N, C-alpha and C positions, 0 to 999 in steps of 0.2 A: 514845413505843411503848416496851413492856417488854423484858426481855431474853430473852424467851420465844422462841426461834428456829427456829418450825415451818416449814418452807418443802417445797411439795409440786413435784414435776418435773411434775404434771400439765400438759398445753397449752391447757387447759380450767379455768377456776376454776367453784365452785359457784355455784349462781344466787344472784343477792341477793333480790330480789323476787319475788313470789307472781302478781306482777301482770305478762301476756306484756309489756305497752308500756312498762312503768317499766326490765323486764328490760332490752329491745331499746336504751332509751335511755341505760342504763348504758355501753354499750359502743361503740366506737368506731375505725372504719378509721383506720391513721395518716397516710391523706392527707386525712381531712377538716380537720383543722387547715390544710390550705396552700390548699386552696378557700375555709375562710371569712376566712382572713387575709391573704393576697397581696394581693387587691383592698385591704382597707385601709390597706396599706403602701403602695401605690401612689397611692392617694388623697392618704392624708397626704401623699407627697414632691410629691404635682400641686401639691396647695395649697401646701406650702411654697415650693416653687420658680416656679410660674404664677402664684400669687392673692396671698399675701401679701410676696412678694419677701425670701425671706427672704437670697437670697445661699449660693453653693454653700457655702463655707468655713465661714459660720455652719451652715449648714445638715448638711455634714459631723461637725462640733463636737457639734450637736445630738442626733446620729444616736447618735455616740458616748456623749454623755451617758444615753443613753435606753437603750442597752445596758447599761452599768455598772450603772446602776440597778433596769434587771430582773433582772440578776446578784444582788446586795442581796436583792431581794425573792423571788427563785425559793430563794435558802437560810433567809432566814426564815419565808418560807412552808412550805417542806419540813420547818424543823427544830420548828419551833414551832406551827404550826398540824397539818398532816400526822401530826407524830409527838405530837400532845398526845392521851395515852389520859384520857378523861375516867373516872370511877368507877363512873354509872351504867348499869344498863342499855342504856338506851336509846342513850347517849351512845358508848357500845360498839358498840354494832351502826349507829351511824351514823360513826364511826373507822372501823369494817371497811369501808365502804362507800366513803368517799373515799380510803384508804389502805393499810389492812388488807390488804383483800383483795390489793393488789398485792404486799406483801410476803410472804402467804403462798403465790400461784399467780404468781411473776416469769414466768412463762412464757407466761400468757396474752396473743396477740396482742394483744384485742380491749377489753385492760385496761389500756393504756400511754400513751395519750394522753389527756389530759382532755374529757370527752363535751362538746359545746356547751352543755349543760343546764348546766354550770357554766366552762364558759371564758368562752361570751359575755356572762355577768352580772358575772363579775371584769371584763372587757376593759372594759366600758362603765362598771364603778364606779373603775378606773383614768383614762378618758377622762375623765369627770365631776371625779374629786379634783384630776385635775394641771392640769385646763382652768380649774380653778377659780383658781391662783395662777400657772400661765405662761403669758406676754403669749404673745398669739399668733405673732409671727414665730419662737419659736423652738419653741411647743409641738407645733406638727405634727412637725417636724423629729424632736422627741424622742420624740413616741409612734410614728414609725415606727420609731425605734429601739428603744424598751422593746417593741412587738409582735414584731420581730423577734427580737428577742433570746429573749422565748416563743416563738417558733414555732423556732429553734433550739434550744431547752429540751427542747420537746415530740417534734420528730422525732430528735434524737440520743436520747433516753432509748430511741425504738424501737430505732434500732439498737445501741445499747449493748445490748440484750439480744439481738437476732437478728442481728446481721453479726460476722464475722467480721473484724479489721483488721488490716493488714501495718504502718500508717504509726505512729511512735512516740508522735504526739500522742494518738491514738485510741487505741492498746492501753494507753496509761497512764490514760487517762480511762477506759475501760471497765474496768480493774481496780482503781481507786478506788472506782468503780459498785456492782461484785459484790460487794468487801468490805464495804461497806452493804450488801449481801443478805444475804451469807454465813457473814460473818465476827463483826460489830459494826454493829448496826442504828441504835446511839447514836452511830457517829460518822459520816461522809463526804455529809453531807446537801448537798452541792453535787453536781448531777447534770451539767451544762453546762462548771462548771470546778471545780477545786477550791480558787480561791484564798481564796474566805471562810472553807474548814474552817482553812486554813492561819493566817488573820487572829484567827476564833474559836479558838482550839487544840481543835476536833473532826475533821482529818487524821488521816491511820492514822501518816504517818511525822512522827518528832518532829523 
């Protein structure tokens, strides 16, 4: 993303599509990911514990591994995919659709979580990717943690923009993300955690 810092205080962003159906598909209520992916997490946990008999300790370790891998995935996607700005006109339009609109209109409640048209293909892609090399006994716990990490990211992203927090953890996390929006969009790529920003030198505090 460029250093240009245009930020609107409007509660609603400009339309992205002339087609009404496409425009409606680009907006999503923050609760939608919960309805889509909580059942996936429950299914994966049931498969791990009841079908492939992973064992509670290994299951918990696999969940932790999935959350950890998600946190790195979140950072990489935000920094190198969502903030990649192409030079072509069509590429710039695509960038605006995927992430630029959120930076220009950060208060739009319907553009804060990934729409199913984006999240479902990504979830399926990661499912087949990890299923291709992670043994079944570990896979279901890992994927439950991975999707759980994604859900925490998506819902916490909404909360960081629209909730007022009193707890130290949440206040610090909100400050980190608001600085990404209002101070320097080339830093602070972690949303659900600032851990990888510290590791890769993109944190605000040195």
